[in-house]
C-alpha positions in Angstrom: -1.3 2.0 -11.4 0.2 0.1 -14.3 3.4 2.1 -14.1 3.8 1.5 -10.4 3.2 -2.2 -10.7 5.7 -2.5 -13.6 8.2 -0.4 -11.7 7.9 -2.5 -8.5 8.3 -5.7 -10.6 11.4 -4.4 -12.3 13.0 -3.2 -9.0 12.2 -6.3 -7.1 13.5 -8.6 -9.9 10.0 -10.1 -10.5 8.7 -8.5 -13.6 5.2 -9.6 -14.6 2.9 -9.2 -17.5 0.0 -6.9 -16.6 -3.4 -7.4 -18.2 -5.4 -4.2 -18.3 -9.1 -4.8 -17.8 -11.7 -2.6 -19.5 -14.3 -0.7 -17.5 -16.9 -3.5 -17.6 -14.6 -6.3 -16.5 -13.1 -4.1 -13.7 -16.6 -3.3 -12.4 -17.4 -7.1 -12.5 -14.2 -7.9 -10.8 -15.1 -5.5 -8.0 -18.5 -7.0 -7.5 -17.3 -10.6 -7.5 -14.1 -10.1 -5.4 -16.0 -7.9 -3.0 -18.0 -11.0 -1.9 -14.9 -13.1 -1.0 -13.6 -13.3 2.5 -11.3 -10.5 3.2 -12.5 -8.5 0.2 -9.2 -8.5 -1.8 -10.9 -6.0 -4.2 -14.3 -4.4 -3.9 -16.7 -2.4 -6.0 -15.8 0.6 -3.8 -12.1 0.0 -4.8 -13.2 0.1 -8.4 -15.1 3.4 -7.9 -12.1 4.9 -6.1 -9.8 3.9 -9.0 -12.0 5.8 -11.5 -11.3 9.2 -9.8 -8.1 11.1 -10.0 -6.4 11.1 -6.5 -3.8 13.8 -7.0 -4.0 17.4 -6.0 -3.0 20.4 -8.0 -1.3 22.2 -5.1 1.8 20.7 -3.4 1.4 21.7 0.2 4.3 19.6 1.5 6.8 22.5 1.7 4.3 24.5 3.6 4.2 21.7 6.2 8.0 21.5 6.4 8.0 18.1 4.6 10.7 17.4 2.0 9.4 14.7 -0.3 11.7 11.6 -0.9 11.8 10.3 -4.5 10.4 6.9 -5.2 13.7 5.8 -6.7 15.3 6.4 -3.2 12.8 4.4 -1.1 11.3 1.6 -3.2 14.5 -0.3 -4.1 15.5 -0.5 -0.5 12.0 -1.5 0.7 11.5 -4.2 -2.0 14.8 -5.9 -1.2 13.7 -6.4 2.4 12.2 -9.7 3.4 8.5 -9.7 4.5 9.5 -10.2 8.1 11.9 -7.2 8.0 9.1 -5.0 6.4 6.7 -6.1 9.1 9.2 -5.4 11.9 10.0 -1.9 10.5 6.3 -1.2 10.1 5.6 -2.1 13.8 8.7 -0.1 15.0 7.7 3.0 13.1 4.2 2.7 14.5 5.6 2.6 18.0 5.0 -1.1 18.7 8.0 -3.1 19.8 6.2 -6.3 20.7 7.1 -5.9 24.4 4.3 -6.5 26.8 5.5 -3.5 28.8 4.4 -1.3 25.8 0.8 -2.4 26.2 -1.8 0.1 27.3 -2.1 -0.3 31.1 -5.8 0.4 30.9 -6.3 -2.7 28.7 -7.3 -6.0 30.4 -4.3 -8.4 29.9 -5.5 -11.9 30.6 
C-alpha cells in the first residue's frame, strides 16, 4: 500500500510523507474510525489489510483480458479533475444523467 500511495503522490505532483503504523495502532485506528459517520476506515478494513490479496495464477489471458500497466493508466487518471473522473465513471457504468435512461419501472416523482 505504501508503494501505491507514494507512486500516486509522485505522479499527481503531490508527494506526501507516509507514516507507517504498527499492528497495534492500525487495529486501534480501525476500531475508532469505524465508529465515525461514513466509516472512513473500519476494523474489517484492518483485518482485510492483514491478508495477502493477490493470486498465484494469472487467469486474465484465459479470459481474453490483456492487462494494462499502471504507468499507462494512473498518470492520465490523476491529471483529471474530480468532476472529469466522476463523469467518466458514470459514463463507463452506463449512466449519462439523462432522465430517459432511468428504469421505466421505477416511480419517478
